[in-house]
C-alpha positions as a printed Julia matrix, in Angstrom:
89×3 Matrix{Float64}:
 135.91  -5.14  -61.02
 133.29  -3.91  -63.47
 130.86  -6.6   -62.33
 131.27  -5.6   -58.69
 130.57  -1.96  -59.6
 127.42  -3.14  -61.38
 126.24  -4.84  -58.2
 126.47  -1.54  -56.33
 124.41   0.14  -59.03
 121.83  -2.66  -58.89
 121.6   -2.19  -55.12
 121.0    1.52  -55.65
 118.32   0.75  -58.25
 116.55  -1.61  -55.86
 116.71   1.01  -53.11
 115.13   3.64  -55.36
 112.44   1.39  -56.88
 109.08   0.7   -55.23
 108.57  -2.95  -54.25
 105.89  -3.64  -56.86
 108.1   -2.4   -59.73
 111.43  -4.03  -58.82
 111.15  -6.96  -61.23
 110.35  -4.66  -64.14
 113.1   -2.23  -63.16
 115.72  -4.99  -62.97
 114.57  -6.41  -66.32
 114.82  -2.98  -67.92
 118.21  -2.45  -66.29
 119.53  -5.72  -67.72
 118.1   -5.03  -71.18
 119.58  -1.54  -71.19
 122.94  -2.86  -70.02
 123.08  -5.41  -72.82
 121.99  -2.85  -75.41
 124.64  -0.35  -74.3
 127.34  -3.05  -74.35
 126.36  -3.8   -77.94
 126.38  -0.08  -78.77
 129.84   0.29  -77.21
 131.19  -2.65  -79.22
 129.69  -1.18  -82.38
 131.22   2.22  -81.72
 134.59   0.59  -80.99
 134.37  -1.3   -84.28
 133.53   1.86  -86.18
 136.41   3.74  -84.58
 138.76   0.85  -85.46
 137.7    1.13  -89.1
 139.31   4.55  -89.35
 142.31   4.33  -87.02
 144.63   1.47  -86.0
 143.12  -1.07  -83.61
 145.54  -0.27  -80.77
 144.75   3.42  -81.01
 141.02   2.66  -81.16
 141.3    0.62  -77.97
 143.07   3.52  -76.28
 140.44   5.99  -77.49
 137.64   3.79  -76.15
 139.44   3.32  -72.81
 139.86   7.07  -72.42
 136.21   7.63  -73.33
 135.2    5.06  -70.71
 137.31   6.78  -68.05
 135.81  10.16  -68.94
 132.26   8.83  -68.63
 133.17   7.27  -65.28
 134.61  10.56  -64.03
 131.49  12.45  -65.1
 129.08   9.98  -63.47
 130.98   9.3   -60.24
 130.01  12.43  -58.26
 126.29  11.81  -58.8
 126.53   8.12  -57.98
 128.44   8.8   -54.76
 125.45  10.64  -53.3
 123.52   8.3   -50.99
 120.0    7.25  -51.93
 117.8    9.11  -49.46
 114.1    9.0   -48.71
 113.59  12.25  -50.64
 115.32  10.69  -53.65
 112.99   7.69  -53.44
 109.95   9.98  -53.22
 111.07  11.94  -56.31
 111.61   8.75  -58.3
 108.24   7.31  -57.23
 106.37  10.48  -58.21
């Protein structure tokens, strides 16, 4: 399910990116995604150093849900021409 959500975000990125910058934008997107996955794993490992592993997994799951809830309203807004113009500027 996470992969399918990522495809929707990639589609939004492509919509908001000018044609001549799409390759660079997708490369940066992929690099950032990999870096944040590594950061998340590192944070999870650090949390698990101080509390039991099961509790750490629960803490990380709750944190993930909270981030999702915070980002969802913004990501539900459709990409409009004015949004594309603001990003291109």
